[in-house]
C-alpha positions in Angstrom: 48.0 3.1 -18.4 49.6 -0.3 -18.7 49.1 -1.0 -15.0 45.4 0.0 -15.3 44.9 -2.3 -18.3 46.5 -5.2 -16.5 44.3 -4.6 -13.4 41.1 -4.6 -15.6 42.2 -7.8 -17.3 42.8 -9.5 -13.9 39.4 -8.5 -12.5 37.7 -9.7 -15.7 39.5 -13.0 -15.5 38.4 -13.5 -11.9 34.8 -12.7 -12.8 34.8 -15.2 -15.6 36.5 -17.8 -13.3 33.8 -17.5 -10.7 31.1 -18.3 -13.4 32.9 -21.4 -14.6 32.5 -24.9 -13.0 35.2 -26.2 -10.8 37.0 -29.4 -12.0 34.8 -32.4 -11.2 31.8 -30.3 -10.1 28.3 -30.8 -11.2 27.2 -27.2 -11.7 27.3 -25.3 -14.9 28.1 -21.6 -15.5 25.5 -19.7 -13.5 24.5 -17.8 -16.6 23.5 -21.1 -18.3 21.4 -22.4 -15.4 17.6 -22.2 -15.2 16.5 -19.0 -13.6 15.3 -20.0 -10.2 16.7 -16.8 -8.6 14.2 -14.6 -6.8 11.3 -14.7 -4.3 8.7 -17.4 -4.5 5.5 -18.3 -2.5 3.7 -21.6 -2.2 0.9 -21.6 -4.7 -2.1 -23.8 -5.7 -2.4 -22.0 -9.1 -0.1 -21.2 -11.9 -1.7 -23.0 -14.7 -1.4 -26.6 -15.8 -3.2 -29.6 -14.3 -3.8 -29.7 -10.5 -1.0 -31.2 -8.4 -1.6 -34.9 -7.7 -2.8 -35.6 -4.2 -0.3 -37.8 -2.4 -1.1 -41.3 -1.3 -1.3 -41.9 2.5 2.1 -42.2 4.1 3.0 -45.9 4.5 4.5 -46.3 7.9 6.1 -49.4 9.3 4.3 -51.0 12.3 6.5 -49.5 15.0 6.3 -46.0 13.5 2.5 -46.3 12.8 2.0 -47.2 16.5 4.0 -44.2 17.5 2.0 -41.9 15.2 -1.3 -43.3 16.6 -0.1 -42.7 20.2 0.8 -39.1 19.3 -2.6 -38.5 17.7 -4.4 -40.0 20.6 -2.5 -37.9 23.2 -1.7 -34.7 21.3 0.5 -32.3 23.4 -1.2 -29.0 24.6 1.5 -27.1 22.7 3.7 -27.6 19.7 7.4 -26.9 19.3 6.6 -24.3 16.6 4.4 -22.4 19.1 7.6 -21.9 21.1 9.6 -20.7 18.1 11.3 -24.1 17.3 11.4 -24.4 13.5 9.8 -27.5 11.9 12.8 -28.5 9.9 12.7 -30.5 6.7 10.5 -31.2 4.9 7.9 -29.0 6.5 10.0 -25.8 6.4 9.6 -25.8 2.6 5.8 -25.6 2.6 5.3 -22.8 5.2 2.8 -20.1 4.2 5.7 -17.6 3.9 7.9 -16.8 0.9 11.3 -18.2 0.1 14.2 -16.7 -1.8 16.6 -18.6 -4.0 20.1 -17.4 -4.7 22.8 -18.9 -7.0 26.5 -18.6 -6.3 29.4 -20.7 -7.7 29.0 -24.3 -6.4 26.0 -23.6 -4.2 22.3 -22.9 -4.2 21.0 -21.0 -1.2 17.4 -21.0 -0.1 16.4 -18.2 2.3 13.1 -19.0 4.1 11.2 -16.2 5.7 9.5 -18.5 8.3 11.7 -18.8 11.4 14.5 -17.0 9.3 15.9 -20.3 8.1 18.7 -20.8 5.6 19.4 -23.9 3.5 22.6 -24.5 1.5 22.5 -27.0 -1.4 26.1 -27.7 -2.4 26.6 -28.4 -6.1 30.4 -28.3 -6.1 30.9 -32.0 -6.5 31.2 -33.0 -2.9 29.5 -36.2 -1.6 26.9 -36.7 1.0 28.6 -37.1 4.4 28.8 -40.6 5.9 28.3 -39.3 9.5 26.4 -36.0 9.2 25.8 -33.6 12.0 22.1 -33.8 12.9 20.3 -30.5 12.1 16.8 -29.4 11.5 17.3 -28.9 7.7 19.9 -31.6 7.2 22.9 -31.5 4.8 22.0 -31.0 1.2 24.0 -32.0 -1.9 22.8 -31.2 -5.4 23.4 -31.9 -9.0 21.8 -30.9 -12.3 19.9 -33.3 -14.5 19.1 -31.1 -17.5 17.0 -28.2 -16.2 16.2 -30.0 -13.0 18.1 -29.5 -9.7 18.2 -32.7 -7.8 19.0 -32.1 -4.1 19.6 -35.0 -1.7 19.5 -34.3 2.0 20.5 -36.4 5.1 21.2 -35.9 8.8 17.9 -34.6 10.4 17.4 -33.7 14.0 15.2 -36.2 15.9 12.8 -33.4 16.7 11.7 -33.1 13.1 8.8 -35.1 11.7 7.6 -36.3 8.3 4.2 -34.8 9.0 1.0 -35.6 10.9 2.9 -36.8 13.9 4.9 -39.3 11.8 8.5 -39.6 13.1 11.6 -40.8 11.2 14.8 -42.7 11.9 18.4 -41.6 11.4 18.3 -43.3 8.0 15.9 -40.7 6.5 16.9 -39.4 3.1 15.0 -36.6 1.3 15.3 -36.0 -2.4 14.0 -32.9 -4.0 13.6 -32.5 -7.8 13.3 -28.7 -8.5 12.4 -27.3 -11.9 10.5 -24.5 -13.7 7.2 -25.5 -15.3 7.1 -22.0 -16.7 9.2 -18.8 -16.0 6.9 -17.9 -13.1 6.1 -21.3 -11.6 8.5 -23.5 -9.7 7.7 -27.1 -9.0 9.3 -29.3 -6.3 8.8 -33.0 -6.0 9.9 -34.1 -2.5 10.5 -37.8 -1.9 11.2 -39.2 1.6 12.9 -42.6 2.0 13.4 -44.3 5.3 13.8 -48.1 5.5 12.9 -48.1 9.2 10.0 -45.7 9.2 8.4 -46.1 5.7 7.5 -49.3 3.8 7.9 -47.4 0.6 9.0 -43.9 -0.6 6.6 -41.1 0.0 6.4 -38.1 -2.4 4.8 -34.7 -2.0 4.5 -32.2 -4.9 4.4 -28.5 -4.3 4.3 -25.4 -6.4 5.8 -21.9 -5.9 4.7 -18.7 -7.8 7.3 -16.1 -8.6 7.0 -12.6 -7.0 9.5 -10.4 -8.8 8.7 -7.3 -6.7 8.8 -9.0 -3.2 11.5 -9.0 -0.6 11.7 -11.2 2.5 10.5 -9.6 5.7 12.1 -10.0 9.1 10.6 -12.9 11.1 11.4 -12.8 14.8 9.2 -15.5 16.3 10.2 -14.8 19.9 9.2 -11.1 19.6 5.5 -12.0 19.6 5.7 -15.3 21.4 3.1 -15.6 24.1 3.5 -19.3 24.8 5.2 -20.7 27.8 5.8 -24.1 29.3 6.0 -24.7 33.0 8.6 -26.9 34.7 6.1 -29.8 34.8 5.6 -29.5 31.0 2.2 -27.8 31.1 1.7 -25.2 28.3 0.4 -21.7 29.0 -0.2 -18.5 27.1 0.3 -14.8 28.1 -2.5 -12.6 26.8 -1.4 -9.4 28.6 0.2 -7.9 25.6 
C-alpha cells in the first residue's frame, strides 16, 4: 500500500511540474493561458467591426522593380500547383482549417493545407543569430497579458510576402495572437524587412472556432495533375 501511495504521489508531482513554467521561461501554467486550443478556420465574420484593409505594401525600389517584372511575366505555373507549400506568412491564411495545441514551453500550429506544422517556442530561448532557412521560419514566442507574441526569422528564399513581392534574408515576421471572444481568434501579422520594405507591413486576419471539427488528411501529390518539362514549360494531365 505504501509503495502504491508513493507511486501516485510521484505521478501527481510530475503532472504538476509539467504545468509549471521553467525557470526563466516566458510561459505560464497551461491552465492559466487563454484558450486558443482547438480547430480554427479563417473567417470574415465573428462580430465586431470589420477588419481594417491593409495599406499597399511599400517596397524599396529594387524589390518593387522585381515585383513588376514578375507581374509582367507571370510564370505559367506556380510552386503551389506542384505541391510546394507557400510558407510564411501565406500559409496562415489558406482556406483550410488550422489546429492549435499547447504543451509546456511550446505552442504548436497544425495547418491542414500542405500538412504543415509550426512550432512557436515559449520556453525562454532566443531567436537564432544564424537560423536554418525554412518555409515557415523559426518562431519564438512570449506572452504579453492575453496576447501571444510570436517572432519568426529564417525564411526560405522561395517564399514571398504576397503578390509577387520577394523578401531578403533580413525578413522578420511578428504575430500578435489573441482572442476577441471565446470563438474568434485574431492575428495581426507584421512584416519587417529593411532591404525589401520601406516600412513595416501589417495584415489582420480572423479565425472562427469549430469545436466539432478535426483536420483532414491533405496529400497534395495524390491529386496533382501538374507537370513541368525539362525546359521549364508547365503542363497538365487531364487523363484522371
